[in-house]
NURO-732039 format. One record per residue (C-alpha): residue number from 0; residue in three letters; x, y, z. Coordinates in nm, 3 decimals, decimal comma. Last residue first. Example, Ala and Ser with C-alpha at 12.3 -4.5 7.8 and 13.67 -1.06 7.14 Angstrom:
2
ATOM    nr   rest         x         y         z
ATOM     1    SER     1,367    -0,106     0,714
ATOM     0    ALA     1,230    -0,450     0,780
***
This chain:
184
ATOM    nr   rest         x         y         z
ATOM   183    PHE     9,941    25,127     9,765
ATOM   182    THR    10,214    25,003     9,588
ATOM   181    ALA    10,485    25,195     9,682
ATOM   180    ARG    10,839    25,100     9,428
ATOM   179    HIS    10,857    25,464     9,356
ATOM   178    SER    10,955    25,545     9,706
ATOM   177    TYR    10,781    25,876     9,829
ATOM   176    VAL    10,510    25,726     9,999
ATOM   175    GLY    10,754    25,408    10,129
ATOM   174    ARG    10,997    25,677    10,244
ATOM   173    ALA    10,669    25,843    10,435
ATOM   172    VAL    10,558    25,547    10,601
ATOM   171    ASP    10,949    25,401    10,690
ATOM   170    ALA    11,023    25,790    10,857
ATOM   169    ALA    10,679    25,741    11,095
ATOM   168    LEU    10,733    25,426    11,184
ATOM   167    ARG    11,125    25,403    11,279
ATOM   166    ALA    11,000    25,735    11,491
ATOM   165    GLY    10,730    25,612    11,668
ATOM   164    ALA    10,935    25,234    11,702
ATOM   163    GLY    11,178    25,511    11,861
ATOM   162    ARG    10,931    25,659    12,063
ATOM   161    MET    10,739    25,374    12,182
ATOM   160    ILE    11,065    25,133    12,305
ATOM   159    ALA    11,172    25,494    12,444
ATOM   158    LEU    10,843    25,481    12,637
ATOM   157    LEU    10,869    25,156    12,712
ATOM   156    HIS    11,161    25,179    12,895
ATOM   155    GLN    11,011    25,444    13,101
ATOM   154    ALA    10,673    25,298    13,207
ATOM   153    ILE    10,876    24,933    13,251
ATOM   152    ARG    11,153    25,169    13,537
ATOM   151    ASP    10,837    25,333    13,663
ATOM   150    ARG    10,598    25,023    13,745
ATOM   149    LEU    10,916    24,792    13,852
ATOM   148    PRO    10,864    24,913    14,192
ATOM   147    GLU    10,518    24,823    14,208
ATOM   146    LEU    10,521    24,487    14,156
ATOM   145    LEU    10,533    24,335    14,467
ATOM   144    LEU    10,240    24,530    14,579
ATOM   143    PRO    10,003    24,451    14,314
ATOM   142    LEU    10,028    24,698    14,017
ATOM   141    ARG     9,804    25,044    14,067
ATOM   140    VAL     9,891    25,223    13,674
ATOM   139    SER     9,915    25,619    13,749
ATOM   138    ARG    10,240    25,571    13,559
ATOM   137    THR    10,209    25,371    13,299
ATOM   136    LEU     9,886    25,667    13,223
ATOM   135    ALA    10,159    25,952    13,162
ATOM   134    ARG    10,334    25,715    12,932
ATOM   133    THR    10,079    25,651    12,717
ATOM   132    GLU    10,009    26,005    12,672
ATOM   131    ARG    10,383    26,064    12,616
ATOM   130    ALA    10,389    25,768    12,367
ATOM   129    TYR    10,061    25,897    12,187
ATOM   128    LEU    10,168    26,272    12,197
ATOM   127    ASP    10,506    26,084    12,012
ATOM   126    PHE    10,321    25,950    11,762
ATOM   125    ILE    10,117    26,226    11,657
ATOM   124    GLY    10,427    26,460    11,612
ATOM   123    ARG    10,604    26,162    11,434
ATOM   122    LEU    10,329    26,142    11,192
ATOM   121    THR    10,290    26,488    11,131
ATOM   120    SER    10,724    26,546    11,078
ATOM   119    ASP    10,751    26,209    10,836
ATOM   118    LEU    10,412    26,348    10,645
ATOM   117    GLU    10,611    26,667    10,662
ATOM   116    ALA    10,974    26,557    10,521
ATOM   115    GLN    10,798    26,420    10,283
ATOM   114    ASN    10,561    26,669    10,090
ATOM   113    PHE    10,195    26,624    10,249
ATOM   112    ALA     9,851    26,637    10,094
ATOM   111    ALA     9,960    26,573     9,738
ATOM   110    ARG    10,153    26,330     9,823
ATOM   109    LEU     9,921    26,152    10,083
ATOM   108    ALA     9,679    26,141     9,831
ATOM   107    GLY     9,862    25,962     9,595
ATOM   106    ARG     9,963    25,714     9,803
ATOM   105    LEU     9,600    25,674     9,909
ATOM   104    CYS     9,518    25,613     9,573
ATOM   103    ALA     9,285    25,790     9,248
ATOM   102    GLU     9,404    26,180     9,330
ATOM   101    GLU     9,213    26,451     9,333
ATOM   100    GLY     8,919    26,396     9,566
ATOM    99    TRP     9,214    26,253     9,766
ATOM    98    ALA     9,364    26,569     9,837
ATOM    97    GLY     9,069    26,716    10,106
ATOM    96    LEU     9,097    26,362    10,253
ATOM    95    ILE     9,458    26,330    10,327
ATOM    94    ARG     9,470    26,747    10,468
ATOM    93    SER     9,146    26,680    10,647
ATOM    92    THR     9,306    26,369    10,811
ATOM    91    ALA     9,563    26,550    10,900
ATOM    90    SER     9,426    26,832    11,040
ATOM    89    ILE     9,168    26,602    11,205
ATOM    88    LEU     9,490    26,426    11,382
ATOM    87    ARG     9,637    26,667    11,478
ATOM    86    LYS     9,371    26,838    11,672
ATOM    85    ILE     9,329    26,470    11,891
ATOM    84    ARG     9,686    26,477    11,915
ATOM    83    GLU     9,688    26,806    12,069
ATOM    82    VAL     9,362    26,765    12,273
ATOM    81    ARG     9,508    26,401    12,395
ATOM    80    LEU     9,830    26,562    12,541
ATOM    79    PRO     9,665    26,877    12,683
ATOM    78    GLU     9,415    26,650    12,803
ATOM    77    ILE     9,674    26,377    13,004
ATOM    76    GLU     9,813    26,556    13,311
ATOM    75    ALA     9,468    26,666    13,421
ATOM    74    TYR     9,332    26,343    13,294
ATOM    73    PRO     9,518    26,128    13,533
ATOM    72    ILE     9,294    25,811    13,508
ATOM    71    VAL     9,312    25,582    13,752
ATOM    70    ILE     9,385    25,229    13,719
ATOM    69    ARG     9,390    24,984    13,897
ATOM    68    LEU     9,591    24,624    13,890
ATOM    67    PRO     9,540    24,220    13,900
ATOM    66    PHE     9,335    24,185    13,589
ATOM    65    THR     8,940    24,125    13,614
ATOM    64    GLY     8,881    24,458    13,628
ATOM    63    ILE     9,020    24,544    13,271
ATOM    62    ARG     8,651    24,555    13,080
ATOM    61    ALA     8,559    24,866    13,339
ATOM    60    VAL     8,880    25,057    13,250
ATOM    59    PHE     8,831    25,021    12,900
ATOM    58    ASP     8,495    25,136    12,913
ATOM    57    ASN     8,630    25,413    13,121
ATOM    56    ASP     8,855    25,518    12,860
ATOM    55    ILE     8,604    25,476    12,558
ATOM    54    ARG     8,396    25,748    12,762
ATOM    53    LYS     8,724    25,961    12,798
ATOM    52    THR     8,755    25,912    12,434
ATOM    51    GLN     8,439    26,124    12,385
ATOM    50    THR     8,503    26,364    12,646
ATOM    49    PHE     8,795    26,443    12,396
ATOM    48    LEU     8,572    26,438    12,107
ATOM    47    ALA     8,330    26,719    12,250
ATOM    46    ARG     8,610    26,913    12,427
ATOM    45    VAL     8,777    26,932    12,061
ATOM    44    VAL     8,430    27,033    11,951
ATOM    43    GLU     8,401    27,329    12,206
ATOM    42    GLY     8,763    27,426    12,089
ATOM    41    GLU     8,653    27,468    11,758
ATOM    40    PRO     8,812    27,185    11,460
ATOM    39    SER     8,940    27,327    11,143
ATOM    38    ALA     8,743    27,263    10,860
ATOM    37    ALA     8,876    27,060    10,570
ATOM    36    GLY     8,586    26,820    10,581
ATOM    35    ASN     8,319    26,773    10,834
ATOM    34    GLN     8,236    26,416    10,776
ATOM    33    ALA     8,569    26,307    10,723
ATOM    32    ALA     8,735    26,474    10,995
ATOM    31    TYR     8,477    26,383    11,258
ATOM    30    ARG     8,543    25,995    11,107
ATOM    29    ILE     8,897    26,018    11,150
ATOM    28    ILE     8,862    26,124    11,542
ATOM    27    LEU     8,624    25,803    11,651
ATOM    26    SER     8,803    25,596    11,469
ATOM    25    ASP     9,115    25,737    11,627
ATOM    24    LYS     8,915    25,683    11,993
ATOM    23    ARG     8,806    25,311    11,861
ATOM    22    ILE     9,128    25,226    11,715
ATOM    21    GLU     9,273    25,361    12,090
ATOM    20    LYS     9,077    25,085    12,232
ATOM    19    GLN     9,139    24,861    12,043
ATOM    18    VAL     9,546    24,886    12,096
ATOM    17    ASN     9,426    24,882    12,507
ATOM    16    LEU     9,203    24,580    12,504
ATOM    15    GLU     9,524    24,402    12,330
ATOM    14    LEU     9,758    24,550    12,599
ATOM    13    LEU     9,570    24,381    12,890
ATOM    12    PRO     9,588    24,033    12,662
ATOM    11    GLU     9,951    24,079    12,667
ATOM    10    ILE    10,018    24,187    13,006
ATOM     9    HIS    10,049    23,908    13,194
ATOM     8    PRO    10,352    23,727    12,913
ATOM     7    LEU    10,490    24,058    12,889
ATOM     6    ALA    10,569    24,099    13,274
ATOM     5    LEU    10,853    23,862    13,226
ATOM     4    ARG    11,007    24,006    12,953
ATOM     3    LEU    10,939    24,387    13,082
ATOM     2    PRO    11,108    24,246    13,434
ATOM     1    LEU    11,415    24,163    13,219
ATOM     0    MET    11,489    24,450    12,987
***
């Protein structure tokens, strides 16, 4: 898609900041799961984690002040997606870490925690929630007037790319975990 290719060099630094933001949020959730074992998170714990992810979002929004755009995060739309992603990430992490105690390597822990189809489905679900959250966020970006008509086309194209990449990545990881040649 030509508009995305034209815009990409200008938004790459923004995308890099976004990746860093998502790493911070996922790390927060994985640390919670590691510190609290296999316990299923209660509503108030998930709410507290969601609040902490909002702080990370706010830090991101403050850091992008030099870019010619404005982001107003639509939490009413994003919250159910992110809360579900938090729950799934905690559940998956808890399963992996629970199995790791009996296994010597990550591959063994993943195999003990999930069969291949479950691993693919779990990863695909988490990636899809992230793509849907990104789509909602992209619709809220306020671009300079000349670029505004491209926003929805770029957002829809980005969603399709992210869903396709997420599905391929989930399948590749699941296949790799169950491959005899995997080295992790």
